N, C-alpha and C positions, 0 to 999 in steps of 0.2 A: 355635364360637358359636352353629351353627344348633341343635346339639344341645342347648346348654343353654336355647335358646327351646323348642324342642319340647318337653323334659322339664317348662318352666315353665308350659307351655299344656298338659300332661296333668295336671301337679299342681293345678293351676287349675280343671281340669273335676271331678277327683275331689274336691278340697275343696269347690267349689261343690255338688255333689251331697250332700255329707255333711254341712257345717258350717253354723253361724247366718251370716244374710245379712250381719254386719258381718265376719265373717273370709272370708267369699267375696267381699267387695268389695274387701280389701285383697288377696287372691290374684289378682283382676284387675287392680288395679291394678299389682301386682308383676310379673305376665307381660306388662301392657302395657308396662311400661318397658323389659322386653326386645327389644322389637322396633325396630329401629333407625328413628329418626327418617328422614322421606324414602322409608321402605320402598315399596315398589310392591304395592299390592294390587287384587283383581278382584274385583268383584261381576259374577256374571253369572246367567241366568235361561234354561232352557229348559222347553219344555211338551210334551208327549206328545200325538201324533194319537190321536184319540177311537179308545179301544179297545186302544191301546199303551201303557197308562200301565203295566202290570205288565212289559212288554217292557223299556221304559226304564229304570225301576227297576232290574230285573235287571242291565240291561248296565252302569250307573252306579254301583251300590254297590261293586263291585269296586275303582272310582276312590279309594275312603278311605283303604284301606289302601296303595295304589301310591302315590298321590301324597304321604302322610304318611312314606312309607319314602323320599322324594327327600330327600336331605341339603339342598337349596339350597330346599325348602317351609319355609317357617317358622311356618305354620297354614293347616289346611283344615277347612272346614266343607262339608257336603252337607246339605242341608234341601230338605223337602218340605212345601207348602204345605196345611194341615189342612184346608183347605175348598174345596179343587181337586187332588184327586189326580192325580198326573202334571206337576205346574207343580213345577220343582226350581231351588232357588238355591244358589250355589257361593259360597263366599268362601274366599278364597284370598291369601296373602301370601308375597311374597317380597324378598328384599332390594333388589333392582332389576329391569329390564325384561328385560335380559339373561337373567336367572337364569328370570324367567318364560316367555321365548320357548324358552329350553332345554327347560324343562318341556313346552310345547308340542309339541315336536319328538321327544318320547320314543314309542316304537311303542305303548304302549297307549294313549296319547294321541290319535294317528292314528288305531289302530283303532276308537277309539271315536267319534271325529270320523265316519270312514267308513259306519259303521250308522245314522247320526242321521237320513239321508233317509227312511228306511224307517220310524224310530219316533217323529221328532220334528215337530210342528206349524211349521215354520219353522226358523230356525238359531239360533244359541246369541247371546243379545244381552249384551255385554259394558260393564262401565263399568270404566276403569281409573282407579284411584285412586292416593291419595298419603296414608300414614300421617303425621299432625300431632302436634305435640307442645305443652305449652301452654310458655309462655315461661319459658325459663329451665331447661329440662328437655333 
């Protein structure tokens, strides 16, 4: 199931970038329906220390491929604020909190957290969320 969700999300991104808005919206709806109701999502942010923006970016970019290769990860986006370089927002979806905690115990995640005191202004701020469905879905 997780690979189907990842495939749907990848198709969504491709279609959204090359297709008309109506088709993209349909692709988004279809991908969203692949995520199980009640899935565990995380929105997190971190800010680089002044002068450490490029270093934090370089340390964080490899997470994209690593997290997306985790079969328990349903969706992962890394974003950077266009008006504040070094301010990163993560959006992650897992089927449940147990899968998210297993992700946080991966060696590459632990290594990333270990370098944050040198690069980040404070820690990671995290919102733990639940994916909702409209009634009847």
